[in-house]
C-alpha positions in Angstrom: 106.6 43.4 84.0 109.6 42.1 85.8 110.5 39.8 82.9 110.3 42.7 80.5 112.7 44.8 82.5 115.2 41.9 83.0 115.0 41.3 79.3 115.6 44.9 78.5 118.5 45.1 81.1 120.1 41.9 79.5 119.8 43.4 76.0 121.4 46.7 77.2 124.2 44.9 78.9 124.8 42.7 75.9 124.9 45.8 73.6 127.4 47.5 75.9 129.6 44.4 75.9 129.5 44.2 72.1 130.5 47.9 71.9 133.3 47.6 74.4 134.6 44.4 72.8 134.5 46.0 69.3 136.0 49.3 70.6 138.8 47.3 72.3 139.6 45.4 69.0 139.5 48.6 66.9 141.5 50.7 69.3 144.2 48.0 70.0 147.5 49.8 70.2 149.9 48.9 67.4 152.8 49.2 69.8 155.0 51.2 67.4 157.4 53.6 69.1 157.4 56.7 66.8 160.9 57.7 67.8 162.4 54.3 67.0 160.4 54.0 63.8 161.8 57.4 62.7 165.3 56.0 63.2 164.9 52.6 61.4 162.4 53.5 58.6 165.0 55.3 56.4 167.4 52.4 56.9 164.8 49.8 56.0 163.6 51.8 52.9 167.1 52.3 51.6 167.9 48.6 52.0 164.7 47.6 50.2 165.6 49.9 47.3 169.2 48.6 47.2 168.0 45.0 47.3 165.6 45.6 44.4 168.3 46.8 42.0 168.8 44.5 39.1 165.4 42.9 39.4 163.3 45.2 37.3 162.2 45.4 33.7 162.9 49.1 33.5 166.6 48.6 34.1 166.8 46.7 30.8 165.1 49.6 28.8 167.8 52.0 27.5 167.5 55.7 28.0 164.9 55.8 30.9 167.3 55.6 33.9 165.0 53.3 35.8 165.3 53.3 39.6 163.6 51.7 42.5 161.7 53.7 45.2 160.5 51.9 48.3 158.4 52.7 51.4 157.6 50.7 54.5 154.8 50.9 57.1 155.4 49.6 60.5 153.0 46.8 61.7 155.1 45.7 64.7 158.2 47.1 66.2 160.3 45.8 69.1 163.7 46.8 70.4 165.8 44.8 72.9 169.5 45.4 73.7 170.2 47.4 70.5 168.4 44.9 68.2 165.2 45.7 66.5 162.6 43.4 64.9 160.3 45.3 62.5 157.3 43.7 61.0 156.5 45.9 58.0 154.3 46.2 55.0 156.5 47.2 52.0 155.8 48.7 48.6 158.6 49.1 46.1 158.0 50.6 42.6 160.4 50.9 39.7 160.1 54.2 37.8 161.9 55.7 34.8 161.3 58.8 32.8 161.2 59.7 29.1 159.9 62.9 27.3 158.5 64.4 30.6 156.5 61.3 31.4 157.0 59.3 34.6 157.2 55.6 33.5 156.0 52.9 35.9 158.0 49.8 35.1 157.1 47.4 37.9 156.6 46.9 41.5 155.5 44.8 44.4 153.9 44.9 47.8 154.3 42.4 50.6 154.9 42.1 54.3 158.4 41.5 55.6 160.3 41.0 58.9 163.4 43.1 59.1 166.0 42.8 61.8 168.4 45.6 62.6 171.2 46.2 65.0 172.6 49.4 66.3 176.1 50.0 64.9 179.2 51.7 66.4 178.1 55.0 64.9 174.8 54.8 67.0 172.8 54.3 63.7 171.1 51.1 62.7 171.9 48.6 60.0 169.8 45.9 58.5 171.1 42.4 59.4 168.4 40.3 57.8 165.1 40.4 55.9 162.5 37.8 55.6 159.6 37.8 53.1 156.9 35.4 52.3 157.5 32.7 49.7 155.9 32.9 46.3 152.6 31.0 46.0 150.5 29.2 48.5 152.8 29.5 51.5 152.3 33.2 51.7 149.3 33.1 54.1 150.9 30.6 56.4 154.2 32.5 56.5 152.3 35.7 57.4 150.4 33.9 60.2 153.6 32.5 61.7 155.6 35.8 61.5 153.1 38.4 62.6 150.9 38.8 65.7 147.2 38.5 65.3 146.5 42.2 64.8 149.5 42.9 62.6 148.6 39.9 60.5 145.3 41.3 59.5 146.9 44.6 58.6 149.3 42.9 56.1 146.5 43.0 53.5 145.8 46.7 53.8 146.5 48.5 50.6 149.4 50.9 50.3 149.3 54.0 48.1 152.1 54.7 45.6 151.4 58.5 45.5 154.4 59.3 47.8 156.7 57.2 45.7 155.4 58.8 42.5 156.1 62.3 43.9 159.6 61.2 45.0 160.3 59.7 41.5 159.0 62.9 39.8 161.4 65.0 41.9 164.3 62.6 41.3 163.8 62.7 37.5 163.2 66.5 37.5 159.7 66.2 36.3 156.8 68.6 37.1 154.4 67.6 39.9 151.7 66.9 37.4 153.8 64.9 34.9 151.7 62.1 33.5 152.4 58.5 34.3 152.8 55.9 31.6 154.1 52.3 31.3 157.7 51.2 30.5 
């Protein structure tokens, strides 16, 4: 009888350890300061859109007024002496419009490291952006540029629904305007 209760006790302790270990992994804090993210996110997204100009197929199609729309999700965020290092997932989509149809012309999603500095006007400006190389080096780049927990989140999908809504508004289209290809 003693062996059975020890075995049951050991099983119970083991189960608790697994639950605590799993809970700790799942609930690991991302360390993202919401106030700081609110300040740097618009600056990052504006820079992403500006840097995307000139690289899309839609910009070569006459009459659709193609434009880039970008969003970023914070994976890591650290500030020190007015400098910020933001590890982010990014999604940039190129949209145009013709005949009340939103046209999706291209896009891309990948992690980046963005460095910002606080300027004299107390706002931030992007001083550098790093993104993974094309091809096989992508996984190794991500591993060396992101912490363990953030690295696993770089593969999380990002929805383009917000960018589609922003593009419809920009082009003066109704909320339910259909989406087509360039």
